[in-house]
C-alpha positions in Angstrom: 14.3 18.3 -1.1 15.9 15.0 -2.1 13.9 13.3 -5.0 14.0 9.5 -5.2 13.9 9.3 -9.0 17.4 8.9 -10.3 16.4 7.7 -13.8 13.0 8.5 -15.3 11.1 7.6 -18.4 10.1 10.1 -21.1 7.0 10.9 -19.0 8.8 11.5 -15.8 8.0 8.3 -14.0 10.6 6.4 -12.0 12.6 3.8 -13.8 15.4 3.5 -11.3 15.4 4.8 -7.8 18.1 6.8 -6.0 20.3 4.6 -3.7 18.3 1.5 -4.7 19.0 0.3 -8.2 20.3 3.3 -10.0 24.0 3.1 -11.0 26.4 5.5 -9.2 23.9 6.6 -6.5 24.3 6.3 -2.8 22.2 6.5 0.4 21.8 9.4 2.9 23.9 7.6 5.5 27.1 8.0 3.5 29.5 10.4 5.1 29.6 12.4 1.9 26.7 12.2 -0.6 26.9 13.2 -4.2 23.6 14.0 -6.0 22.8 15.3 -9.5 20.7 18.4 -10.0 17.6 16.4 -11.1 17.7 14.4 -7.9 16.8 17.6 -5.9 13.5 19.5 -6.0 13.2 23.2 -4.9 10.9 23.7 -1.9 8.1 26.3 -2.1 9.0 29.6 -0.5 7.7 30.5 1.9 6.9 27.1 3.4 4.7 26.5 6.4 6.7 23.3 7.3 10.0 22.8 9.0 12.8 21.4 6.8 13.0 18.0 8.7 9.3 17.5 7.8 10.2 18.0 4.1 13.0 15.5 4.4 10.6 12.9 5.8 8.1 13.7 3.0 10.7 13.0 0.3 10.5 9.2 0.5 7.3 7.5 1.5 4.9 10.4 1.0 5.9 10.9 -2.7 5.5 7.2 -3.3 2.2 7.2 -1.5 0.8 10.1 -3.5 1.7 8.7 -6.9 0.2 5.3 -6.0 -2.9 6.8 -4.4 -3.6 9.2 -7.3 -3.7 6.3 -9.8 -5.5 3.7 -7.6 -8.2 6.2 -6.5 -8.6 7.5 -10.1 -9.1 3.9 -11.4 -11.7 3.2 -8.8 -13.5 6.4 -9.7 -13.5 5.4 -13.4 -15.8 2.6 -12.4 -17.7 3.9 -9.4 -18.5 7.6 -9.1 -18.6 9.6 -5.8 -22.4 9.6 -6.1 -22.5 5.8 -6.3 -19.9 5.2 -3.6 -19.4 8.3 -1.5 -17.0 6.8 1.1 -15.0 3.8 -0.2 -13.4 1.3 2.2 -9.6 1.5 1.9 -7.4 -0.9 3.8 -3.7 -1.5 3.8 -0.9 -3.9 4.9 2.6 -2.5 5.4 4.4 0.3 7.1 5.0 4.0 6.7 4.2 4.2 3.0 0.9 2.4 3.5 0.1 4.8 6.4 0.9 7.9 4.3 -1.4 6.5 1.6 -4.2 5.7 4.0 -3.9 9.3 5.4 -4.5 10.5 1.8 -7.5 8.1 1.6 -9.0 9.5 4.8 -8.5 13.1 3.5 -10.5 12.1 0.4 -13.4 11.0 2.5 -12.6 7.2 2.5 -12.9 4.9 5.5 -9.3 3.9 6.1 -8.1 0.8 8.0 -4.5 -0.4 8.5 -3.5 -3.9 9.7 -0.5 -4.5 12.0 0.6 -7.2 14.3 2.6 -4.7 16.4 0.7 -2.9 19.2 3.0 0.2 19.1 2.4 0.5 15.3 -1.3 0.2 15.9 -1.1 3.1 18.4 0.8 5.2 15.8 -1.8 4.3 13.2 -4.6 5.5 15.5 -2.7 8.8 16.2 -2.6 9.4 12.4 -6.4 9.2 12.3 -6.6 5.8 10.6 -8.4 2.9 12.1 -6.0 0.2 13.4 -6.8 -3.5 13.2 -4.8 -6.3 14.6 -3.2 -8.6 12.1 -3.0 -12.2 13.2 0.6 -13.4 12.6 -0.8 -16.7 11.4 -2.3 -14.9 8.4 0.8 -15.5 6.2 0.1 -17.9 3.4 2.8 -20.4 2.2 1.8 -22.7 -0.7 4.2 -25.5 0.3 3.4 -25.5 4.0 -0.4 -25.2 3.3 -0.2 -28.4 1.2 2.0 -30.5 3.5 1.6 -29.2 7.1 -1.9 -29.9 8.5 -1.3 -27.8 11.6 -0.1 -24.8 9.5 -3.1 -25.2 7.2 -5.6 -25.2 10.1 -4.0 -22.2 11.8 -3.9 -20.3 8.5 -7.6 -21.0 7.7 -8.7 -20.0 11.2 -6.8 -16.7 10.9 -8.2 -16.1 7.4 -11.7 -16.8 8.5 -11.4 -14.3 11.4 -9.9 -11.7 9.1 -12.7 -12.1 6.5 -15.3 -11.8 9.3 -13.7 -8.5 10.4 -13.8 -7.3 6.7 -17.5 -8.2 6.5 -18.3 -6.6 9.8 -16.4 -3.3 9.2 -17.5 -2.9 5.6 -21.1 -4.0 6.2 -20.5 -6.9 3.8 -19.3 -4.7 0.9 -15.7 -5.7 1.0 -12.7 -3.5 0.6 -12.8 -1.1 -2.4 -9.0 -0.3 -2.5 -6.5 -2.6 -0.8 -2.9 -1.3 -0.4 -0.6 -4.3 -0.5 3.0 -3.4 0.0 3.8 -6.9 1.3 3.0 -9.4 -1.4 2.8 -13.1 -1.5 2.0 -14.0 2.1 -1.1 -11.8 2.3 -2.2 -11.9 -1.3 -4.7 -14.7 -1.0 -6.4 -12.9 1.9 -6.4 -9.6 0.0 -8.1 -11.1 -3.0 -10.8 -12.6 -0.8 -11.4 -9.3 1.0 -11.7 -7.3 -2.2 -15.1 -5.9 -3.3 -16.4 -6.1 -6.8 -15.0 -3.3 -9.0 -12.2 -3.2 -6.3 -8.6 -2.2 -6.7 -5.5 -3.9 -5.4 -2.6 -1.5 -5.5 1.1 -1.5 -4.6 4.4 0.2 -5.1 6.4 -2.4 -3.3 7.0 -6.1 -2.7 8.5 -6.6 0.8 7.6 -10.2 1.3 7.3 -11.7 -2.2 7.5 -10.5 -5.8 5.8 -13.3 -7.7 2.0 -13.6 -7.4 -0.6 -15.8 -9.1 -4.3 -15.2 -9.6 -7.3 -16.5 -11.5 -7.8 -14.1 -14.4 -11.3 -15.2 -15.1 -12.4 -14.3 -11.5 -10.7 -10.9 -11.7 -12.4 -10.2 -15.1 -15.8 -11.3 -13.9 -15.5 -9.2 -10.7 -14.1 -6.3 -12.7 -11.1 -5.8 -10.3 -8.1 -3.8 -11.2 -4.4 -4.4 -10.2 -2.4 -1.2 -10.0 1.4 -1.1 -9.9 3.6 2.1 -9.4 7.2 2.6 -8.4 
C-alpha cells in the first residue's frame, strides 16, 4: 500500500507528504511513478479486502485515523466514557472528514457532517453519518463583514440558524469534537458551536491557514485545539 509520509520525524510522524511538499516525489497520475521503500507498506496476508479498497484507504483514512486517535484521546483525558458516553462529533469538509466521522460513530459517538451539496449529503447518509445542510452564506469574511451590510446580515442569519441546529441536535450541550478541515470561513461558527471541554481538530486547511481566537475564552472553557498532518 502506498504510504503518504515521504519524510518523517524521529517518532514516525509526517514532516513532508508524498507528492505534496516532499522533494523528488510525484503523484499517482504520473505515467511512471518512482517510490522509495519506506513509502510502501506491506498489506496483511490474507486480507479480507480487495486491493482497490486498500488503495483508497491509503490517503484519507490514514489521515483520519491519526487525527481521530489524538482528538478523541484528548477529549477522554478531560471527560471519561462514564461522564460522557456518547459525545457529539461534527465535521466540515469532504472525504477525510467523513472517514473520521465514521470512526467516531464506531466509537459510539453521535456523528454529523455538514455539506451544501445534496449528492454529498446522500453519500454521508449512506455511510451511517447524519447529514446536515450547510448554508452557503455561512462563510465568514472579516473585511466584508465590516464593510458590507447585506453580507453581514446574511451571514448572521445563517450563523443563527446553524447554532439553533447545534442546540437542537445536541440538546443544548454543544459539539464535543468538531472536525474542521476547511479553516477560516467556518472557524467563527465552529468556536461558537463547541461545548465546554470541547476539541477542535484538523489535519488540513482547505479554505484558510491563518486563524485568530481569544485565548482567555479558550482557557476558561478548557477547549483544546488539535493539529495533525
